[in-house]
Each structure stands twice: as C-alpha cells, then as structure tokens.
C-alpha positions as CSV (number, residue, x, y, z in Angstrom):
1,M,-13.1,-10.6,-15.1
2,G,-13.4,-14.3,-15.2
3,R,-15.2,-16.8,-13.0
4,A,-14.8,-17.2,-9.3
5,R,-15.9,-20.0,-7.1
6,L,-16.2,-19.0,-3.5
7,R,-16.2,-21.7,-0.8
8,L,-17.3,-20.4,2.6
9,S,-16.7,-22.7,5.6
10,F,-18.6,-21.7,8.7
11,S,-17.3,-22.3,12.2
12,A,-20.1,-20.2,13.5
13,D,-23.5,-19.0,12.3
14,S,-23.2,-16.1,9.8
15,W,-25.1,-14.2,7.2
16,V,-23.9,-13.9,3.6
17,D,-24.9,-11.7,0.7
18,V,-23.0,-12.1,-2.6
19,H,-23.5,-10.3,-6.0
20,D,-21.8,-11.1,-9.3
21,A,-20.0,-8.6,-11.5
22,A,-23.3,-7.5,-13.1
23,G,-24.8,-6.7,-9.7
24,R,-27.1,-9.8,-9.7
25,R,-27.5,-11.4,-6.3
26,V,-26.2,-14.9,-6.5
27,F,-26.8,-15.8,-2.9
28,A,-28.2,-14.3,0.2
29,G,-28.9,-16.3,3.4
30,N,-27.6,-17.9,6.5
31,G,-24.5,-20.0,6.8
32,R,-24.8,-22.4,9.6
33,A,-22.0,-23.4,11.9
34,N,-20.1,-26.5,10.7
35,S,-21.4,-26.2,7.1
36,V,-19.9,-25.2,3.8
37,K,-21.5,-23.1,1.0
38,T,-20.1,-22.9,-2.5
39,I,-21.1,-19.9,-4.7
40,A,-20.0,-19.4,-8.3
41,G,-20.3,-16.5,-10.7
42,V,-18.6,-13.9,-12.8
43,A,-16.0,-12.0,-10.9
44,P,-15.4,-9.7,-9.2
45,M,-18.0,-10.8,-6.7
46,R,-19.2,-8.4,-4.0
47,V,-19.3,-10.2,-0.7
48,Y,-20.9,-9.1,2.6
49,L,-20.5,-11.3,5.6
50,R,-22.2,-10.6,9.0
51,F,-20.5,-12.4,11.9
52,A,-17.5,-12.8,9.6
53,S,-15.1,-14.1,12.3
54,G,-16.8,-17.5,11.9
55,V,-16.1,-17.7,8.1
56,Q,-13.1,-19.1,6.3
57,L,-12.9,-18.3,2.6
58,E,-11.4,-20.1,-0.5
59,I,-11.5,-18.6,-4.0
60,N,-11.0,-21.0,-6.9
61,N,-9.6,-23.7,-4.4
62,R,-7.1,-21.3,-2.8
63,A,-7.4,-20.3,0.9
64,V,-7.7,-16.5,1.2
65,A,-7.4,-14.5,4.4
66,I,-9.9,-11.7,4.9
67,G,-7.6,-8.9,5.9
68,P,-8.4,-6.3,8.6
69,Q,-8.9,-3.6,5.9
70,F,-12.2,-5.3,5.0
71,W,-13.6,-5.4,8.5
72,A,-15.8,-3.1,10.4
73,G,-16.7,-4.7,13.8
74,D,-17.7,-8.3,12.9
75,V,-18.8,-7.4,9.4
76,A,-16.6,-7.9,6.3
77,R,-17.2,-6.4,2.9
78,F,-15.0,-6.9,-0.1
79,E,-14.8,-7.8,-3.8
80,A,-13.4,-11.3,-4.6
81,G,-11.6,-11.5,-7.9
82,A,-11.1,-14.6,-10.0
83,D,-7.4,-14.1,-9.3
84,G,-8.0,-14.9,-5.6
85,V,-7.3,-11.3,-4.6
86,L,-9.7,-9.4,-2.3
87,R,-10.3,-5.7,-3.0
88,R,-12.4,-3.1,-1.3
89,D,-16.0,-3.2,-2.4
90,S,-16.0,-0.2,-4.8
91,R,-19.7,0.2,-4.5
92,A,-19.6,0.5,-0.7
93,V,-16.8,3.1,-0.5
94,T,-17.8,6.7,-0.5
95,T,-15.9,9.4,-2.2
96,P,-12.9,11.0,-0.3
97,G,-14.1,13.4,2.3
98,A,-17.7,12.2,2.1
99,A,-17.5,9.6,4.9
100,T,-20.1,10.1,7.7
101,P,-18.6,11.3,11.0
102,A,-19.7,8.0,12.7
103,V,-17.3,5.9,10.5
104,A,-14.6,8.5,9.6
105,A,-12.2,7.3,12.2
106,P,-8.5,7.0,11.1
107,G,-7.9,3.7,9.5
108,A,-11.6,2.8,9.1
109,A,-11.7,0.0,6.7
110,M,-15.2,0.2,5.3
111,P,-17.3,3.3,5.4
112,G,-20.9,2.8,6.3
113,A,-22.4,0.0,8.4
114,H,-25.3,-1.0,6.2
115,P,-25.3,-3.5,3.3
116,S,-25.8,-1.9,-0.1
117,G,-28.8,-3.4,-2.0
C-alpha cells in the first residue's frame, strides 16, 4: 500500500480509466495529445489505457516503461504500485484454464478485451 502519483504524458489522444486500491474510480476520461494528466490515490492503482502507445508514465516522479506483458493490441492494463512497479491487474486476470479461446493464445498478456467496471 501507500500513495501513488501517476503522471501520464500524452503524445497522442488516449482514453484513461484509473481506480484506487479500494476500487473507487479516481479518473476516467480522455487524454489529449501534447497534454499531461496527474492522478493521485492509494496504491495499487488499477490503470486501463486505450491507445496506450501514445502514453508515457511516471509513478512518484520515476519514469516507468509499460512492458509488453501489459499490452493487448493498443490497450494496456496493469496495477501501479507506490513502489513504481507495474503488476498485472489482478481483477482483470481470469483463473488458469478459464481464458476465453479468443484470447488464450500463448504469451497473451491480458485475458479479455473489455475494461472491467
């Protein structure tokens, strides 16, 4: 736990949905190209980015790369910890063997293609 301050810098238009550790939505909306959005809350924060290739992320003033394991197409989904570490969104991952055939390809980073909640 702890607090996390996310700084999202947009090089292209994107859509953002962020929930805090209690599951409360702290931000949902558009990020416009050449703008910056700062979101703070109790970590881990669940983050969903549509058109994610146009987003650069900082957590508590540290640049953080969004690794390929968090991507499905041009959508990224992850939990951002106060320690600056990204983890798979535990609420978006299905139980082993329960993935739908459409997303069960080997190495698939994030099961499901729809935002949760």
